[in-house]
A tleap script that builds the chain and sets N, CA, C and O, in Angstrom:
source leaprc.protein.ff14SB
mol = sequence {
  NMET ASP ILE THR GLN THR ILE LEU LEU ALA
  ILE ILE ILE VAL LEU ALA VAL PHE LEU VAL
  ALA LEU GLY PHE GLN VAL PHE PHE VAL LEU
  ARG ASP LEU ARG LYS THR LEU THR ARG MET
  ASN ILE LEU PHE GLU ASP ALA ASN ASN LEU
  ILE ALA GLU VAL LYS LYS PRO VAL GLU SER
  ALA GLY ASN PHE VAL SER ALA LEU THR ALA
  GLY ALA GLY ILE VAL HIE LEU LEU LYS LYS
  ASP LYS ARG SER LYS GLU LYS SER GLY SER
  PRO THR CHIE
}
set mol.1.N position { -55.988 -196.535 12.017 }
set mol.1.CA position { -54.991 -195.596 11.799 }
set mol.1.C position { -55.181 -194.426 12.763 }
set mol.1.O position { -56.257 -193.849 12.918 }
set mol.2.N position { -54.102 -194.139 13.368 }
set mol.2.CA position { -54.238 -192.961 14.292 }
set mol.2.C position { -53.909 -191.666 13.594 }
set mol.2.O position { -53.625 -191.655 12.397 }
set mol.3.N position { -53.943 -190.644 14.283 }
set mol.3.CA position { -53.783 -189.206 13.748 }
set mol.3.C position { -52.313 -189.009 13.270 }
set mol.3.O position { -52.074 -188.266 12.317 }
set mol.4.N position { -51.378 -189.642 13.901 }
set mol.4.CA position { -49.946 -189.386 13.516 }
set mol.4.C position { -49.640 -190.030 12.160 }
set mol.4.O position { -48.931 -189.456 11.333 }
set mol.5.N position { -50.176 -191.205 11.954 }
set mol.5.CA position { -50.005 -191.889 10.649 }
set mol.5.C position { -50.742 -191.086 9.558 }
set mol.5.O position { -50.238 -190.984 8.439 }
set mol.6.N position { -51.906 -190.524 9.857 }
set mol.6.CA position { -52.656 -189.840 8.820 }
set mol.6.C position { -51.876 -188.585 8.422 }
set mol.6.O position { -51.757 -188.244 7.245 }
set mol.7.N position { -51.351 -187.916 9.446 }
set mol.7.CA position { -50.552 -186.632 9.186 }
set mol.7.C position { -49.310 -186.978 8.349 }
set mol.7.O position { -49.002 -186.263 7.395 }
set mol.8.N position { -48.628 -188.005 8.668 }
set mol.8.CA position { -47.441 -188.342 7.983 }
set mol.8.C position { -47.781 -188.803 6.523 }
set mol.8.O position { -47.037 -188.490 5.594 }
set mol.9.N position { -48.886 -189.533 6.334 }
set mol.9.CA position { -49.304 -189.960 5.037 }
set mol.9.C position { -49.692 -188.654 4.136 }
set mol.9.O position { -49.404 -188.590 2.941 }
set mol.10.N position { -50.309 -187.724 4.770 }
set mol.10.CA position { -50.690 -186.459 4.054 }
set mol.10.C position { -49.470 -185.689 3.687 }
set mol.10.O position { -49.414 -185.108 2.603 }
set mol.11.N position { -48.441 -185.658 4.587 }
set mol.11.CA position { -47.193 -184.902 4.309 }
set mol.11.C position { -46.489 -185.638 3.143 }
set mol.11.O position { -45.977 -185.008 2.217 }
set mol.12.N position { -46.479 -186.920 3.210 }
set mol.12.CA position { -45.722 -187.726 2.128 }
set mol.12.C position { -46.448 -187.479 0.806 }
set mol.12.O position { -45.815 -187.258 -0.227 }
set mol.13.N position { -47.731 -187.516 0.847 }
set mol.13.CA position { -48.480 -187.223 -0.544 }
set mol.13.C position { -48.213 -185.755 -1.055 }
set mol.13.O position { -47.985 -185.530 -2.244 }
set mol.14.N position { -48.250 -184.820 -0.144 }
set mol.14.CA position { -47.965 -183.410 -0.571 }
set mol.14.C position { -46.566 -183.323 -1.004 }
set mol.14.O position { -46.323 -182.687 -2.030 }
set mol.15.N position { -45.588 -183.900 -0.331 }
set mol.15.CA position { -44.228 -183.824 -0.779 }
set mol.15.C position { -44.036 -184.529 -2.194 }
set mol.15.O position { -43.335 -183.984 -3.047 }
set mol.16.N position { -44.622 -185.664 -2.420 }
set mol.16.CA position { -44.568 -186.355 -3.648 }
set mol.16.C position { -45.126 -185.538 -4.741 }
set mol.16.O position { -44.569 -185.512 -5.838 }
set mol.17.N position { -46.206 -184.866 -4.491 }
set mol.17.CA position { -46.852 -183.997 -5.546 }
set mol.17.C position { -45.885 -182.850 -5.912 }
set mol.17.O position { -45.657 -182.543 -7.082 }
set mol.18.N position { -45.323 -182.229 -4.840 }
set mol.18.CA position { -44.350 -181.119 -5.051 }
set mol.18.C position { -43.142 -181.661 -5.812 }
set mol.18.O position { -42.647 -180.979 -6.710 }
set mol.19.N position { -42.657 -182.840 -5.497 }
set mol.19.CA position { -41.447 -183.362 -6.191 }
set mol.19.C position { -41.801 -183.668 -7.655 }
set mol.19.O position { -40.970 -183.466 -8.540 }
set mol.20.N position { -43.008 -184.144 -7.915 }
set mol.20.CA position { -43.356 -184.319 -9.339 }
set mol.20.C position { -43.496 -183.046 -10.114 }
set mol.20.O position { -43.074 -182.962 -11.267 }
set mol.21.N position { -44.080 -182.059 -9.498 }
set mol.21.CA position { -44.256 -180.799 -10.037 }
set mol.21.C position { -42.793 -180.093 -10.325 }
set mol.21.O position { -42.540 -179.480 -11.363 }
set mol.22.N position { -41.967 -180.263 -9.342 }
set mol.22.CA position { -40.597 -179.804 -9.464 }
set mol.22.C position { -39.817 -180.505 -10.614 }
set mol.22.O position { -39.040 -179.877 -11.334 }
set mol.23.N position { -40.055 -181.816 -10.752 }
set mol.23.CA position { -39.436 -182.542 -11.792 }
set mol.23.C position { -39.854 -182.074 -13.181 }
set mol.23.O position { -39.031 -182.014 -14.094 }
set mol.24.N position { -41.191 -181.729 -13.345 }
set mol.24.CA position { -41.650 -181.205 -14.548 }
set mol.24.C position { -40.982 -179.863 -14.838 }
set mol.24.O position { -40.528 -179.618 -15.955 }
set mol.25.N position { -40.926 -179.023 -13.858 }
set mol.25.CA position { -40.279 -177.666 -14.014 }
set mol.25.C position { -38.846 -177.766 -14.457 }
set mol.25.O position { -38.395 -177.060 -15.360 }
set mol.26.N position { -38.109 -178.701 -13.770 }
set mol.26.CA position { -36.727 -178.867 -14.153 }
set mol.26.C position { -36.636 -179.393 -15.586 }
set mol.26.O position { -35.741 -178.972 -16.318 }
set mol.27.N position { -37.491 -180.262 -16.003 }
set mol.27.CA position { -37.516 -180.717 -17.361 }
set mol.27.C position { -37.748 -179.555 -18.372 }
set mol.27.O position { -37.076 -179.476 -19.400 }
set mol.28.N position { -38.715 -178.661 -18.054 }
set mol.28.CA position { -39.005 -177.650 -18.924 }
set mol.28.C position { -37.835 -176.583 -18.935 }
set mol.28.O position { -37.505 -176.025 -19.981 }
set mol.29.N position { -37.268 -176.344 -17.810 }
set mol.29.CA position { -36.110 -175.379 -17.757 }
set mol.29.C position { -34.935 -175.946 -18.566 }
set mol.29.O position { -34.273 -175.172 -19.258 }
set mol.30.N position { -34.641 -177.247 -18.517 }
set mol.30.CA position { -33.547 -177.868 -19.200 }
set mol.30.C position { -33.782 -177.780 -20.693 }
set mol.30.O position { -32.876 -177.502 -21.479 }
set mol.31.N position { -35.117 -178.043 -21.079 }
set mol.31.CA position { -35.492 -178.019 -22.540 }
set mol.31.C position { -35.290 -176.615 -23.041 }
set mol.31.O position { -34.751 -176.439 -24.133 }
set mol.32.N position { -35.700 -175.595 -22.293 }
set mol.32.CA position { -35.537 -174.201 -22.697 }
set mol.32.C position { -34.017 -173.893 -22.823 }
set mol.32.O position { -33.550 -173.294 -23.792 }
set mol.33.N position { -33.303 -174.331 -21.809 }
set mol.33.CA position { -31.877 -174.088 -21.847 }
set mol.33.C position { -31.186 -174.662 -23.144 }
set mol.33.O position { -30.302 -174.066 -23.759 }
set mol.34.N position { -31.667 -175.816 -23.458 }
set mol.34.CA position { -31.174 -176.482 -24.698 }
set mol.34.C position { -31.487 -175.671 -25.920 }
set mol.34.O position { -30.634 -175.523 -26.795 }
set mol.35.N position { -32.678 -175.142 -26.009 }
set mol.35.CA position { -33.066 -174.357 -27.124 }
set mol.35.C position { -32.254 -173.048 -27.197 }
set mol.35.O position { -31.868 -172.577 -28.266 }
set mol.36.N position { -32.021 -172.494 -25.997 }
set mol.36.CA position { -31.291 -171.199 -25.958 }
set mol.36.C position { -29.881 -171.460 -26.376 }
set mol.36.O position { -29.338 -170.698 -27.175 }
set mol.37.N position { -29.233 -172.536 -25.861 }
set mol.37.CA position { -27.832 -172.842 -26.256 }
set mol.37.C position { -27.743 -173.149 -27.849 }
set mol.37.O position { -26.781 -172.763 -28.512 }
set mol.38.N position { -28.766 -173.836 -28.374 }
set mol.38.CA position { -28.790 -174.017 -29.784 }
set mol.38.C position { -28.905 -172.710 -30.575 }
set mol.38.O position { -28.241 -172.523 -31.595 }
set mol.39.N position { -29.731 -171.848 -30.098 }
set mol.39.CA position { -29.788 -170.471 -30.759 }
set mol.39.C position { -28.541 -169.694 -30.613 }
set mol.39.O position { -28.144 -169.000 -31.549 }
set mol.40.N position { -27.893 -169.770 -29.483 }
set mol.40.CA position { -26.612 -169.072 -29.242 }
set mol.40.C position { -25.539 -169.660 -30.207 }
set mol.40.O position { -24.742 -168.928 -30.793 }
set mol.41.N position { -25.554 -170.971 -30.342 }
set mol.41.CA position { -24.595 -171.644 -31.175 }
set mol.41.C position { -24.751 -171.116 -32.642 }
set mol.41.O position { -23.780 -170.749 -33.302 }
set mol.42.N position { -25.992 -171.104 -33.090 }
set mol.42.CA position { -26.262 -170.488 -34.468 }
set mol.42.C position { -25.826 -169.051 -34.502 }
set mol.42.O position { -25.227 -168.653 -35.501 }
set mol.43.N position { -26.057 -168.283 -33.560 }
set mol.43.CA position { -25.624 -166.819 -33.512 }
set mol.43.C position { -24.147 -166.699 -33.558 }
set mol.43.O position { -23.604 -165.865 -34.283 }
set mol.44.N position { -23.465 -167.543 -32.773 }
set mol.44.CA position { -21.934 -167.494 -32.863 }
set mol.44.C position { -21.472 -167.949 -34.206 }
set mol.44.O position { -20.515 -167.368 -34.718 }
set mol.45.N position { -22.048 -168.908 -34.808 }
set mol.45.CA position { -21.672 -169.343 -36.135 }
set mol.45.C position { -21.840 -168.235 -37.174 }
set mol.45.O position { -20.973 -167.998 -38.015 }
set mol.46.N position { -22.921 -167.607 -37.085 }
set mol.46.CA position { -23.251 -166.458 -37.942 }
set mol.46.C position { -22.171 -165.332 -37.714 }
set mol.46.O position { -21.627 -164.775 -38.668 }
set mol.47.N position { -21.901 -165.038 -36.451 }
set mol.47.CA position { -20.946 -163.950 -36.162 }
set mol.47.C position { -19.546 -164.410 -36.720 }
set mol.47.O position { -18.812 -163.587 -37.268 }
set mol.48.N position { -19.191 -165.693 -36.582 }
set mol.48.CA position { -17.969 -166.203 -37.128 }
set mol.48.C position { -17.854 -165.941 -38.584 }
set mol.48.O position { -16.867 -165.393 -39.076 }
set mol.49.N position { -18.935 -166.364 -39.296 }
set mol.49.CA position { -18.982 -166.225 -40.705 }
set mol.49.C position { -18.834 -164.712 -41.171 }
set mol.49.O position { -18.154 -164.363 -42.136 }
set mol.50.N position { -19.547 -163.886 -40.373 }
set mol.50.CA position { -19.493 -162.472 -40.643 }
set mol.50.C position { -18.050 -161.873 -40.487 }
set mol.50.O position { -17.588 -161.068 -41.295 }
set mol.51.N position { -17.402 -162.311 -39.426 }
set mol.51.CA position { -16.052 -161.831 -39.116 }
set mol.51.C position { -15.135 -162.383 -40.217 }
set mol.51.O position { -14.163 -161.717 -40.575 }
set mol.52.N position { -15.390 -163.496 -40.730 }
set mol.52.CA position { -14.495 -164.119 -41.788 }
set mol.52.C position { -14.689 -163.343 -43.092 }
set mol.52.O position { -13.736 -163.117 -43.838 }
set mol.53.N position { -15.897 -162.952 -43.350 }
set mol.53.CA position { -16.190 -162.191 -44.520 }
set mol.53.C position { -15.536 -160.733 -44.471 }
set mol.53.O position { -15.137 -160.161 -45.485 }
set mol.54.N position { -15.469 -160.201 -43.200 }
set mol.54.CA position { -14.984 -158.907 -43.034 }
set mol.54.C position { -13.440 -158.961 -43.112 }
set mol.54.O position { -12.781 -158.036 -43.586 }
set mol.55.N position { -12.927 -160.047 -42.641 }
set mol.55.CA position { -11.443 -160.283 -42.563 }
set mol.55.C position { -10.810 -160.367 -43.930 }
set mol.55.O position { -9.680 -159.910 -44.103 }
set mol.56.N position { -11.471 -160.915 -44.877 }
set mol.56.CA position { -10.893 -161.154 -46.203 }
set mol.56.C position { -10.549 -159.792 -46.872 }
set mol.56.O position { -9.445 -159.657 -47.400 }
set mol.57.N position { -11.429 -158.806 -46.870 }
set mol.57.CA position { -10.988 -157.497 -47.501 }
set mol.57.C position { -9.906 -156.807 -46.690 }
set mol.57.O position { -9.023 -156.136 -47.225 }
set mol.58.N position { -10.004 -156.993 -45.388 }
set mol.58.CA position { -8.934 -156.339 -44.557 }
set mol.58.C position { -7.586 -156.882 -44.884 }
set mol.58.O position { -6.601 -156.157 -45.021 }
set mol.59.N position { -7.568 -158.208 -45.008 }
set mol.59.CA position { -6.297 -158.906 -45.314 }
set mol.59.C position { -5.870 -158.432 -46.724 }
set mol.59.O position { -4.684 -158.164 -46.915 }
set mol.60.N position { -6.729 -158.323 -47.669 }
set mol.60.CA position { -6.304 -157.865 -48.971 }
set mol.60.C position { -5.778 -156.491 -48.911 }
set mol.60.O position { -4.750 -156.192 -49.518 }
set mol.61.N position { -6.466 -155.608 -48.175 }
set mol.61.CA position { -5.868 -154.277 -48.036 }
set mol.61.C position { -4.551 -154.247 -47.385 }
set mol.61.O position { -3.680 -153.457 -47.751 }
set mol.62.N position { -4.374 -155.146 -46.362 }
set mol.62.CA position { -3.057 -155.205 -45.748 }
set mol.62.C position { -1.987 -155.702 -46.701 }
set mol.62.O position { -0.849 -155.232 -46.673 }
set mol.63.N position { -2.368 -156.679 -47.567 }
set mol.63.CA position { -1.366 -157.123 -48.561 }
set mol.63.C position { -1.084 -155.976 -49.592 }
set mol.63.O position { 0.051 -155.785 -50.029 }
set mol.64.N position { -2.099 -155.268 -49.937 }
set mol.64.CA position { -1.874 -154.147 -50.867 }
set mol.64.C position { -0.906 -153.057 -50.220 }
set mol.64.O position { -0.007 -152.552 -50.892 }
set mol.65.N position { -1.118 -152.733 -48.954 }
set mol.65.CA position { -0.278 -151.778 -48.314 }
set mol.65.C position { 1.186 -152.339 -48.210 }
set mol.65.O position { 2.148 -151.594 -48.399 }
set mol.66.N position { 1.329 -153.638 -47.914 }
set mol.66.CA position { 2.625 -154.181 -47.853 }
set mol.66.C position { 3.275 -154.126 -49.200 }
set mol.66.O position { 4.459 -153.797 -49.281 }
set mol.67.N position { 2.564 -154.433 -50.276 }
set mol.67.CA position { 3.239 -154.298 -51.630 }
set mol.67.C position { 3.511 -152.888 -52.016 }
set mol.67.O position { 4.455 -152.588 -52.748 }
set mol.68.N position { 2.653 -152.003 -51.505 }
set mol.68.CA position { 2.885 -150.552 -51.869 }
set mol.68.C position { 4.221 -150.060 -51.061 }
set mol.68.O position { 5.038 -149.282 -51.555 }
set mol.69.N position { 4.316 -150.559 -49.894 }
set mol.69.CA position { 5.502 -150.214 -49.110 }
set mol.69.C position { 6.772 -150.722 -49.653 }
set mol.69.O position { 7.809 -150.059 -49.677 }
set mol.70.N position { 6.642 -151.971 -50.103 }
set mol.70.CA position { 7.846 -152.660 -50.798 }
set mol.70.C position { 8.214 -151.910 -52.050 }
set mol.70.O position { 9.384 -151.649 -52.332 }
set mol.71.N position { 7.164 -151.563 -52.808 }
set mol.71.CA position { 7.426 -150.816 -54.048 }
set mol.71.C position { 8.094 -149.507 -53.728 }
set mol.71.O position { 9.097 -149.153 -54.348 }
set mol.72.N position { 7.529 -148.744 -52.721 }
set mol.72.CA position { 8.160 -147.488 -52.387 }
set mol.72.C position { 9.590 -147.683 -51.974 }
set mol.72.O position { 10.427 -146.839 -52.292 }
set mol.73.N position { 9.929 -148.795 -51.254 }
set mol.73.CA position { 11.264 -149.058 -50.888 }
set mol.73.C position { 12.175 -149.278 -52.031 }
set mol.73.O position { 13.325 -148.839 -52.046 }
set mol.74.N position { 11.604 -150.017 -53.062 }
set mol.74.CA position { 12.487 -150.288 -54.248 }
set mol.74.C position { 12.744 -148.926 -55.024 }
set mol.74.O position { 13.827 -148.674 -55.552 }
set mol.75.N position { 11.654 -148.073 -55.047 }
set mol.75.CA position { 11.883 -146.770 -55.756 }
set mol.75.C position { 12.886 -146.007 -55.021 }
set mol.75.O position { 13.744 -145.393 -55.655 }
set mol.76.N position { 12.861 -145.986 -53.681 }
set mol.76.CA position { 13.846 -145.204 -52.905 }
set mol.76.C position { 15.210 -145.773 -53.164 }
set mol.76.O position { 16.138 -144.983 -53.341 }
set mol.77.N position { 15.419 -147.037 -53.201 }
set mol.77.CA position { 16.769 -147.663 -53.560 }
set mol.77.C position { 17.201 -147.285 -54.895 }
set mol.77.O position { 18.372 -146.954 -55.079 }
set mol.78.N position { 16.341 -147.306 -55.858 }
set mol.78.CA position { 16.704 -146.873 -57.188 }
set mol.78.C position { 17.091 -145.429 -57.358 }
set mol.78.O position { 17.996 -145.111 -58.130 }
set mol.79.N position { 16.420 -144.555 -56.651 }
set mol.79.CA position { 16.780 -143.143 -56.615 }
set mol.79.C position { 18.033 -142.989 -55.932 }
set mol.79.O position { 18.825 -142.164 -56.390 }
set mol.80.N position { 18.361 -143.692 -54.843 }
set mol.80.CA position { 19.538 -143.564 -54.095 }
set mol.80.C position { 20.724 -144.082 -55.002 }
set mol.80.O position { 21.822 -143.525 -54.969 }
set mol.81.N position { 20.469 -145.142 -55.795 }
set mol.81.CA position { 21.558 -145.681 -56.605 }
set mol.81.C position { 21.845 -144.690 -57.774 }
set mol.81.O position { 22.993 -144.480 -58.166 }
set mol.82.N position { 20.802 -144.122 -58.284 }
set mol.82.CA position { 20.937 -143.090 -59.402 }
set mol.82.C position { 21.709 -141.899 -58.876 }
set mol.82.O position { 22.594 -141.390 -59.564 }
set mol.83.N position { 21.406 -141.457 -57.710 }
set mol.83.CA position { 22.149 -140.303 -57.114 }
set mol.83.C position { 23.547 -140.588 -56.860 }
set mol.83.O position { 24.395 -139.743 -57.146 }
set mol.84.N position { 23.864 -141.709 -56.345 }
set mol.84.CA position { 25.218 -142.211 -56.072 }
set mol.84.C position { 26.083 -142.311 -57.388 }
set mol.84.O position { 27.278 -142.019 -57.406 }
set mol.85.N position { 25.397 -142.735 -58.452 }
set mol.85.CA position { 26.080 -142.808 -59.749 }
set mol.85.C position { 26.340 -141.449 -60.341 }
set mol.85.O position { 27.373 -141.199 -60.961 }
set mol.86.N position { 25.346 -140.552 -60.127 }
set mol.86.CA position { 25.527 -139.115 -60.659 }
set mol.86.C position { 26.583 -138.379 -59.836 }
set mol.86.O position { 27.251 -137.498 -60.377 }
set mol.87.N position { 26.763 -138.697 -58.563 }
set mol.87.CA position { 27.853 -138.001 -57.778 }
set mol.87.C position { 29.205 -138.561 -58.181 }
set mol.87.O position { 30.177 -137.807 -58.217 }
set mol.88.N position { 29.319 -139.914 -58.501 }
set mol.88.CA position { 30.598 -140.448 -58.840 }
set mol.88.C position { 31.020 -140.046 -60.180 }
set mol.88.O position { 32.205 -140.142 -60.502 }
set mol.89.N position { 30.132 -139.603 -60.981 }
set mol.89.CA position { 30.475 -139.151 -62.341 }
set mol.89.C position { 30.336 -140.213 -63.423 }
set mol.89.O position { 30.679 -139.985 -64.584 }
set mol.90.N position { 29.871 -141.279 -63.059 }
set mol.90.CA position { 29.777 -142.330 -64.086 }
set mol.90.C position { 28.499 -142.055 -64.899 }
set mol.90.O position { 27.459 -141.727 -64.327 }
set mol.91.N position { 28.578 -142.185 -66.210 }
set mol.91.CA position { 27.242 -141.977 -66.938 }
set mol.91.C position { 26.328 -143.167 -66.810 }
set mol.91.O position { 26.760 -144.299 -66.593 }
set mol.92.N position { 25.069 -142.879 -66.951 }
set mol.92.CA position { 24.129 -143.930 -66.763 }
set mol.92.C position { 23.844 -144.548 -68.145 }
set mol.92.O position { 23.241 -145.621 -68.166 }
set mol.93.N position { 24.216 -143.979 -69.284 }
set mol.93.CA position { 23.960 -144.455 -70.577 }
set mol.93.C position { 25.114 -145.013 -71.175 }
set mol.93.O position { 25.057 -145.477 -72.313 }
savepdb mol mol.pdb
quit
């Protein structure tokens, strides 16, 4: 074996070792990425549940305000009707 073949063999061995080490590093990075994505998924599910729990009372308050507004509109119409009857002179009883 001459010097050129020895150098090439040494370079091939060094590159193979680096590629194996790189493969292990990629494996560990992908494993950590999977764990991180799983944790983020759990976090997003918890946030979604929290938002749903906060949304329920807000929707109830919105329904209450809508009902209150509708009731105020009905009272306004009744007062308007009563005033128009009083102006026309027709008795209410």
